[in-house]
C-alpha positions in Angstrom: -15.3 -43.1 43.3 -16.4 -39.0 42.2 -13.3 -37.0 42.9 -14.8 -33.8 45.1 -13.1 -30.7 45.0 -13.7 -28.2 47.6 -14.2 -24.6 47.5 -15.4 -22.4 49.6 -19.1 -22.6 50.5 -19.1 -24.5 47.5 -18.0 -28.3 46.0 -16.9 -29.4 42.6 -17.5 -33.3 41.9 -16.3 -35.3 39.0 -17.7 -38.7 38.0 -16.2 -41.6 36.8 -17.8 -43.3 33.9 -18.7 -46.1 35.7 -20.2 -44.4 38.6 -23.6 -43.3 38.5 -24.3 -40.2 40.1 -27.5 -39.0 41.4 -27.5 -34.9 42.7 -30.6 -34.0 45.4 -31.6 -30.5 46.4 -34.2 -30.0 48.4 -36.2 -33.2 47.6 -35.4 -32.3 43.6 -33.1 -34.6 41.2 -30.5 -32.0 40.0 -27.9 -34.0 38.5 -28.1 -37.5 36.7 -25.9 -39.4 34.9 -22.8 -41.4 34.9 -19.1 -39.8 34.6 -21.0 -36.3 34.9 -19.3 -33.3 36.9 -21.3 -30.2 38.4 -20.8 -27.6 41.3 -23.2 -27.7 44.2 -23.4 -26.6 47.4 -22.5 -28.7 50.3 -25.1 -28.0 53.2 -28.2 -28.5 50.7 -26.7 -31.1 48.6 -27.9 -34.9 48.7 -25.7 -36.9 46.4 -25.5 -40.8 46.0 -23.3 -42.6 43.7 -24.6 -46.3 42.5 -21.2 -48.3 40.2 -22.5 -49.6 37.1 -19.6 -51.3 36.2 -19.7 -55.4 35.9 -19.1 -57.0 39.5 -18.3 -60.5 40.4 -19.2 -62.0 44.4 -17.2 -65.0 45.3 -18.2 -67.2 48.5 -18.4 -70.8 50.1 -22.5 -71.9 50.2 -22.6 -75.6 52.4 -25.8 -77.5 51.3 -26.3 -81.4 52.0 -27.6 -83.9 50.1 -30.5 -86.3 49.7 -28.4 -88.9 51.1 -27.6 -86.2 53.9 -23.7 -85.8 53.6 -23.0 -81.5 53.4 -20.8 -80.7 50.6 -19.1 -77.0 50.2 -19.9 -75.3 47.0 -17.6 -72.6 45.5 -19.6 -70.2 43.3 -18.6 -66.7 41.9 -22.3 -64.4 41.1 -21.5 -62.0 38.5 -23.8 -59.1 38.7 -24.3 -55.2 37.8 -27.0 -52.7 38.7 -29.1 -52.3 35.8 -31.3 -49.2 37.1 -29.1 -46.9 39.3 -32.0 -45.0 40.5 -34.3 -48.1 41.7 -31.1 -48.6 43.4 -30.5 -45.7 45.2 -33.9 -45.4 46.1 -33.6 -49.5 47.5 -30.2 -49.3 49.1 -28.4 -46.3 51.0 -25.4 -45.5 47.7 -25.5 -41.9 49.6 -22.0 -40.3 50.2 -19.9 -37.6 51.9 -20.4 -34.0 50.1 -17.4 -32.9 51.5 -14.9 -36.2 51.0 -16.9 -38.5 48.4 -17.0 -41.7 50.5 -20.0 -43.6 50.7 -21.8 -42.9 54.9 -22.7 -46.5 54.5 -21.8 -50.5 53.5 -24.1 -51.0 50.5 -21.6 -53.5 48.4 -21.9 -55.7 51.6 -25.1 -55.1 51.9 -25.3 -56.3 47.7 -22.9 -59.4 49.0 -25.3 -60.1 51.9 -27.8 -60.3 49.7 -26.6 -62.3 47.0 -25.1 -64.4 49.1 -28.4 -65.5 51.1 -30.1 -66.0 47.7 -27.4 -68.0 45.8 -27.0 -70.1 49.0 -30.6 -71.0 49.1 -30.7 -71.8 45.0 -27.5 -74.1 46.1 -29.2 -75.5 48.9 -32.4 -76.4 46.6 -30.9 -78.0 43.9 -28.4 -80.1 46.1 -31.2 -81.6 48.2 -32.1 -82.9 45.2 -29.0 -85.0 44.3 -26.7 -87.8 46.0 -23.2 -86.6 47.4 -21.5 -88.4 44.4 -23.8 -87.0 41.5 -23.5 -83.5 43.6 -19.4 -84.1 43.5 -19.2 -85.8 40.2 -22.2 -84.1 37.6 -23.3 -81.1 39.8 -21.5 -78.5 38.8 -23.0 -77.7 35.7 -26.5 -78.5 36.7 -25.8 -75.6 39.8 -24.6 -73.2 37.0 -27.9 -73.4 35.5 -29.8 -73.7 39.0 -28.3 -70.5 40.7 -28.3 -68.4 37.4 -31.6 -69.3 36.4 -32.9 -68.8 39.7 -31.6 -65.8 40.7 -32.8 -63.9 37.0 -36.1 -64.6 37.9 -35.4 -63.5 42.1 -38.3 -60.6 42.4 -36.2 -59.2 45.4 -33.7 -58.2 43.2 -35.8 -57.3 40.0 -37.6 -54.6 42.3 -34.1 -53.9 43.7 -32.6 -52.9 40.2 -29.6 -55.5 40.6 -29.3 -57.9 37.3 -27.9 -61.2 37.7 -25.3 -61.7 34.8 -24.3 -65.1 35.9 -22.8 -67.7 38.0 -20.0 -69.8 37.8 -19.7 -73.0 40.2 -16.0 -73.5 40.9 -16.1 -76.9 42.9 -18.0 -79.3 44.7 -16.7 -80.8 47.4 -17.5 -83.3 50.2 -16.2 -84.0 53.3 -12.5 -85.2 53.4 -13.5 -89.0 54.6 -16.5 -89.0 52.0 -14.7 -87.6 49.3 -11.8 -90.3 49.7 -14.5 -92.8 49.9 -15.8 -91.4 46.6 -12.2 -91.1 45.3 -11.7 -95.0 45.8 -13.5 -96.2 42.6 -12.2 -93.9 40.4 -8.2 -94.4 42.1 -8.7 -97.8 41.9 -9.6 -98.2 38.3 -7.1 -95.6 37.3 -4.8 -97.8 39.0 -6.3 -101.2 36.8 -6.4 -99.0 34.3 -2.6 -98.1 34.9 -2.1 -102.0 36.1 -3.3 -102.8 32.7 -1.2 -100.6 31.3 1.6 -101.9 32.7 0.9 -105.6 32.0 -0.2 -104.9 28.1 3.5 -103.2 28.0 5.9 -106.2 29.9 3.3 -109.0 27.5 4.3 -106.5 24.7 7.8 -106.4 25.9 7.6 -110.5 26.6 6.5 -110.7 23.0 9.1 -108.6 21.6 12.1 -110.7 23.7 10.3 -114.0 22.1 9.9 -112.6 18.6 13.5 -111.6 19.1 14.3 -114.8 20.9 13.2 -117.0 17.9 14.8 -114.9 15.5 18.3 -115.8 17.3 17.4 -119.4 17.6 16.5 -119.6 13.8 19.8 -117.8 12.9 21.5 -120.0 15.2 19.8 -122.7 13.5 20.3 -121.4 10.1 24.2 -121.2 10.9 24.1 -124.3 12.2 23.0 -125.7 9.2 25.5 -123.8 7.0 27.6 -124.9 9.1 27.0 -128.4 8.9 26.9 -128.2 5.1 30.1 -126.7 5.3 31.8 -129.8 7.2 30.0 -132.0 4.3 31.5 -130.1 1.5 35.1 -129.8 3.5 34.8 -133.9 4.2 33.9 -134.3 0.8 36.4 -132.4 -0.5 39.0 -133.9 1.8 37.7 -137.8 0.2 38.1 -136.4 -2.7 41.4 -135.2 -2.0 42.5 -138.2 -0.7 41.2 -140.3 -3.4 43.0 -138.2 -5.9 46.1 -138.2 -3.7 45.9 -142.4 -3.5 45.2 -143.1 -6.9 47.9 -140.8 -7.9 50.4 -142.6 -5.2 48.9 -145.8 -6.8 49.6 -144.3 -10.5 53.1 -143.4 -8.8 54.2 -146.9 -7.2 52.9 -148.7 -10.3 55.1 -146.8 -12.0 57.9 -147.1 -9.4 57.5 -151.0 -10.0 57.1 -150.8 -13.2 60.7 -149.1 -13.9 62.0 -151.4 -10.8 61.4 -154.1 -13.1 62.4 -153.0 -16.0 65.6 -152.0 -14.3 65.6 -155.4 -13.2 65.1 -157.1 -16.5 68.1 -155.2 -18.0 70.5 -155.9 -15.0 69.5 -159.3 -15.8 69.9 -159.0 -19.2 73.3 -157.1 -18.9 74.1 -159.6 -16.2 73.4 -162.5 -18.3 75.1 -161.5 -21.6 78.0 -159.9 -19.5 78.5 -163.5 -17.9 78.0 -165.1 -21.3 80.8 -163.0 -22.6 82.6 -164.0 -19.9 82.1 -167.6 -19.6 83.1 -167.6 -23.1 86.4 -165.9 -22.3 87.1 -167.8 -20.0 86.1 -171.0 -22.1 88.2 -169.3 -24.5 91.6 -169.2 -22.3 91.0 -172.5 -20.8 91.1 -173.5 -23.8 94.7 -171.9 -24.9 95.8 -173.5 -22.0 95.2 -176.7 -22.6 98.1 -178.8 -23.8 100.7 -176.5 -22.0 103.1 -178.1 -19.7 103.2 -178.5 -15.9 105.3 -176.1 -15.2 104.2 -173.2 -17.5 100.8 -173.2 -15.8 102.5 -173.1 -12.4 104.6 -170.4 -13.1 101.4 -168.4 -14.6 100.0 -169.0 -11.7 103.0 -167.2 -9.8 102.7 -164.9 -12.0 99.1 -164.1 -11.7 99.1 -164.7 -7.8 102.3 -162.2 -7.4 99.8 -159.8 -9.4 97.7 -160.5 -6.8 99.5 -159.8 -3.6 99.6 -157.0 -1.6 102.3 -154.2 -2.1 105.6 -156.4 0.1 108.1 -153.7 1.3 111.1 -156.3 2.8 110.8 -160.0 1.7 113.3 -162.5 4.1 114.6 -165.5 2.7 115.6 -168.2 5.1 117.3 -171.1 4.5 114.3 -173.3 5.3 111.9 -171.3 2.9 114.4 -171.8 0.2 114.9 -175.7 1.2 111.3 -176.2 1.4 110.7 -174.2 -2.1 113.9 -176.0 -3.7 112.6 -179.3 -2.6 109.2 -178.9 -4.0 110.8 -177.6 -6.8 112.4 -180.4 -7.6 110.2 -182.8 -6.6 108.0 -181.5 -9.0 110.6 -181.9 -11.6 111.0 -185.9 -10.4 107.6 -186.5 -10.9 
């Protein structure tokens, strides 16, 4: 808004660059421009201030589709006052000369006008669509339809308002209808999610199967190697047993041969000794040949006495002596 400084009987106005000020006095245009400053008398001055910056008007338009469903369109229209003089002549943008405030509500009038015109464009566009088309693909079509329709509108052009563009935030159906429309998408999304889940599970099962097969193959390989090891251990044990048996057989044969040789040696020795003893005995008997009986008896007694155990005491009784003498005498008589 413009800044007005009050002085006695006069005022000073200083406008901002985004405001276009028109100063009339007695029906004659005295000052005209944006961002100007001037002096004026409040009793004779008529001043209008028209903003020339870009402005946006958000609103919600309600319409009905071709299949008789109500939708709400969130819309924003960008505009500006392209011809301030024309705007000031068609709309009341006059300000209080003492305070600089608008005496009316011009921006509300402009908002109402743009809202009505944009809503009409939305209603016409939505009426040609089904609710599903409007909700799913209606944003772009509505944006183009509203923008083109407002730009060629004769009333806006005659008022000096230029529409820069329109933006459609969303197109929403009623809650029940929107839920109905969302169901296929949700089902499809759920199906995709389930498919992804199944694929992940299948991949996990496939990986587990591959791991199990790998483990089984490893176990089979280990079992085969263990079988080879057992077979090799058995072969080694048999070889060791065969070698031990062969060594034992060789040892037994050697022992038998040694025993046989020892027995033959012992037999030979016994035979030689026997032969020697027999020869000695024969020689000794030959030496006794022709010896008297008494001598032989005496030798026998001496031999017997030599082989008897040691006698500590010997008691000779008359009976023993009598028998011995009798025997001795008997021997002599014979």
